[in-house]
Residue, then its C-alpha position, 0 to 999 in steps of 0.5 A: m623318712i619313718l616309712l623308710g626306716c620301717a621297710v629297712l629295718h623292719p621286713a613283714s616277717g616280723q621274726e627278726r625282732p627281739s622278743g623277751g629281754r633274755s634273747a635281747a641280752m644275746g645277740g637275738y638268740g632264742v631257738t633253744l631257750d626254754d621259757v615264755w618267750s619261746a611262743f615268739n622264739n620257738p614254740a618248742g620251747l614253751t615246754g620249759v613252761d611248768r607253770v601259768t605264765a603271763g609275760l610282756y616286752h617292749y623293744t625300741p629300735f635305736l630310741l625311736d618310738e615309732l619302730s618300737t614293738r610291744g608284745a605280751v605273751l600267755a603260756v599254759p601247761d595242761q596234764r598231757k606234758g604239753v604246752f599252750g600259748l597266745s602271743l600278741s605283738y604290736y610294731g609301727y605307729r599310727l601311719y604304718n604298724e602290724k598286728q601280729a597274733g599266734l596260737a602255739y602248742a608245744r609238748r615232749f616226747g620222751e625225755n629229751l625232744s620237745a616239738g612245737l607248732q604255732i597258726d601266726y596271723i598278721g595285719t598290716y595297715l597303711s595310710e596314705g590310701y594304701g589300705k589294709g592286708h592280713a596273712l595266715t601262716f604259720d611256723a614250727g620248731f624242735r628242742a632236742r637234747l643231746t647230751r647233758q650239756l649240749v642242746l640243739g634247736g630249729h625253727v621254721y618260720n612261713p614255709v608255705k610262703a604265704k601272701r598277704s592281701g589287699p593292694s600289694g599282694e606281697t609273699l611273706p618271707s621264710v625264715f629259718a634258723t638253728g643252733i645249739s647251746y653249751h651248759p658246762s654248769d648249772k650258772v653258765m650258758l652259751g648258745a650259737g646259731v644262724e638265721k637265715e631270711e629269703r633274699e636277705e644275708a644269713v645272720f650269726r647270733s650268738g650269747i651267754e648267760y651267767r648265774p652269779v646268784k640264785a636271783l640275778y642273771l648277766r648276759a651278753g651277746l653279738s649278732t652280725a648282718p649288721v654287727t651289733t653287740s648286746f647286753g643285760a641282766g635278768l632279775v628273779v623276784d618271788e614269782f616274778k622276773i624282770d629282763l633288761a636288754a641293749g643291743h649297740h649299732r656303731q652308727l645307729g646307737y643303743s635299742p633297749t628291751v624290757s620284759l616282765s613275766y610273772r609264774f602264777r602260783 
């Protein structure tokens, strides 16, 4: 039953899993965000990182440890307006798990355009004699500020249709995402977008973020296929930032996410 749940809830792309509490609280929307978690959501957004930043996160769908994902990220700006990113994640448990590692580079092209590219390694382990498999692919994205208030983003994962080695020889799905965010003030952001995985129904993702005071963020979101609502908050304490989120599915229950990041002085 657990293995079946893994297959249904988490196809081998690894891209549908929330990465960081900010995105998770906003319905999984992340294509125009520009923080350290962009290493998972859209590498172009790494250009928003101005100092060396490290983060950890933990996502537990429907409160089932066997389906949980743990991740870590490190972003390092260089002196040429670019940012290097390293991301690691582990999904599953001892009978079935996936490990993913990504090495990214993003940079600005002028004041309003950013682009990023990431090389991705995916390793899979399945017990009962099925053995191991791995695949190498890439993802890429852009982030463009159209006006002072509007930002457009796009992201593609595995456009080359890489295949997993091992007994299955499975072709990893390609995933495409695009979205736009509206910033009516420094305190409010609204985002909406569409994500489409091969052979799967398109997913609509939307979210809102409100910053009533400098140290606090309040967030809510909605996603489809299946319909899931989400909410959460972020708290900034000196150079630490903690983000908490929970998604809610009407039949399956809650899926909490917690992430912690630190900006080095």
